[in-house]
Backbone as CSV, one residue per row, in Angstrom:
resi,resn,N_x,N_y,N_z,CA_x,CA_y,CA_z,C_x,C_y,C_z
1,UNK,-113.904,-57.041,-130.884,-113.502,-58.137,-131.870,-112.843,-59.296,-131.181
2,UNK,-113.241,-60.473,-131.702,-112.430,-61.920,-130.969,-111.243,-61.667,-131.798
3,UNK,-110.116,-62.385,-131.265,-108.760,-62.481,-131.124,-108.867,-64.219,-132.108
4,UNK,-108.771,-64.009,-133.610,-108.556,-65.036,-134.163,-107.357,-65.661,-134.700
5,UNK,-105.823,-65.020,-134.289,-104.931,-65.242,-134.045,-104.073,-65.173,-135.160
6,UNK,-103.134,-65.724,-135.793,-102.342,-65.285,-136.506,-102.696,-65.739,-138.105
7,UNK,-103.751,-66.584,-138.024,-104.597,-67.194,-139.317,-105.887,-66.070,-139.659
8,UNK,-106.050,-65.091,-138.889,-107.363,-64.422,-138.952,-107.651,-63.791,-140.453
9,UNK,-106.446,-63.141,-140.920,-106.994,-63.136,-142.709,-107.210,-64.276,-143.335
10,UNK,-107.084,-65.455,-143.199,-107.639,-66.566,-144.147,-109.208,-66.806,-143.326
11,UNK,-109.018,-66.759,-142.219,-110.160,-66.953,-141.786,-111.480,-66.461,-142.470
12,UNK,-111.320,-64.695,-142.275,-111.878,-63.544,-142.572,-112.156,-63.985,-143.965
13,UNK,-111.082,-64.199,-144.736,-111.440,-64.085,-146.176,-111.989,-65.781,-146.603
14,UNK,-112.240,-66.732,-146.221,-112.766,-67.685,-146.345,-114.119,-67.301,-146.180
15,UNK,-114.722,-67.058,-144.945,-116.089,-66.266,-144.637,-116.669,-65.549,-145.786
16,UNK,-115.585,-64.573,-146.290,-116.093,-63.693,-146.901,-116.309,-64.465,-148.283
17,UNK,-115.232,-65.155,-148.947,-115.663,-65.845,-150.312,-116.560,-66.784,-149.777
18,UNK,-117.135,-67.511,-149.200,-118.191,-68.130,-148.743,-119.753,-67.629,-148.990
19,UNK,-119.570,-66.518,-147.998,-120.681,-65.785,-148.189,-121.050,-64.805,-149.773
20,UNK,-119.706,-64.600,-150.306,-120.303,-64.458,-152.011,-120.520,-65.213,-152.874
21,UNK,-120.288,-66.507,-152.418,-120.321,-68.014,-153.426,-121.905,-68.025,-153.278
22,UNK,-122.571,-68.242,-151.927,-123.913,-68.430,-151.476,-124.450,-67.212,-151.838
23,UNK,-124.105,-65.843,-151.757,-125.020,-65.143,-152.494,-125.235,-65.133,-154.075
24,UNK,-124.379,-65.385,-154.442,-124.200,-66.004,-155.777,-124.984,-66.513,-156.786
25,UNK,-125.161,-67.921,-155.669,-126.470,-69.331,-155.670,-127.305,-68.542,-155.860
26,UNK,-128.018,-67.845,-154.546,-129.602,-67.460,-153.856,-129.770,-66.399,-155.466
27,UNK,-128.869,-65.397,-156.163,-129.039,-64.974,-156.960,-129.277,-65.344,-158.125
28,UNK,-128.546,-66.241,-158.366,-128.660,-67.509,-160.024,-130.104,-67.955,-159.401
29,UNK,-130.494,-68.548,-158.738,-131.845,-69.134,-158.452,-133.019,-68.534,-158.570
30,UNK,-132.616,-67.166,-157.727,-133.421,-65.908,-158.180,-134.226,-65.985,-159.460
31,UNK,-132.834,-65.213,-160.502,-132.841,-64.852,-161.353,-133.450,-66.238,-162.416
32,UNK,-133.407,-67.051,-161.982,-133.505,-68.907,-162.848,-135.265,-68.833,-162.592
33,UNK,-135.744,-68.821,-161.649,-137.068,-68.633,-161.390,-137.975,-67.747,-161.950
34,UNK,-137.291,-66.235,-162.155,-137.953,-65.227,-163.085,-138.172,-65.876,-164.535
35,UNK,-137.023,-66.417,-164.816,-136.912,-66.699,-166.573,-137.912,-68.247,-166.631
36,UNK,-138.033,-69.044,-165.456,-138.975,-69.951,-165.859,-140.454,-69.691,-165.347
37,UNK,-140.763,-68.398,-164.936,-142.199,-68.280,-164.910,-142.523,-67.686,-166.237
38,UNK,-141.147,-66.726,-166.685,-141.959,-66.004,-167.918,-141.944,-67.154,-169.387
39,UNK,-141.067,-68.288,-168.913,-141.247,-69.502,-170.070,-142.959,-70.022,-169.857
40,UNK,-142.861,-70.461,-168.505,-144.623,-71.262,-168.242,-145.616,-70.141,-168.404
41,UNK,-145.375,-68.834,-168.523,-146.668,-68.154,-168.671,-146.731,-67.903,-170.540
42,UNK,-145.402,-68.080,-171.067,-145.573,-67.806,-172.538,-145.965,-69.374,-172.853
43,UNK,-145.891,-70.663,-172.397,-145.968,-71.983,-173.088,-147.615,-71.858,-172.457
44,UNK,-148.176,-71.609,-171.297,-149.528,-71.213,-171.156,-150.235,-70.639,-172.180
45,UNK,-150.135,-69.527,-172.676,-150.623,-68.556,-173.375,-150.725,-69.146,-174.637
46,UNK,-149.586,-70.012,-175.347,-149.795,-70.693,-176.461,-150.605,-71.906,-176.310
47,UNK,-150.704,-72.611,-175.567,-151.373,-73.973,-175.432,-152.879,-73.522,-174.754
48,UNK,-152.940,-72.825,-174.133,-154.229,-72.353,-173.533,-154.561,-73.297,-172.278
49,UNK,-153.325,-74.294,-171.900,-153.750,-75.325,-170.952,-152.972,-74.959,-169.541
50,UNK,-153.442,-75.425,-168.302,-153.105,-75.015,-167.216,-153.235,-76.419,-165.865
51,UNK,-152.484,-77.393,-166.061,-152.658,-78.398,-164.967,-152.415,-77.754,-163.812
52,UNK,-153.338,-78.210,-162.905,-153.009,-78.009,-161.192,-152.311,-79.278,-160.402
């Protein structure tokens, strides 16, 4: 393992927090994508139109 010195806890904590935030953003984007696809399907079923 690398020697991070006396600030090892802060460094590891910062990387862990960053990974958590990035993971949350990815999860939010995926959930929003699913919601938008459902909304688009409902809209298309209602109007019967689809533009390419």
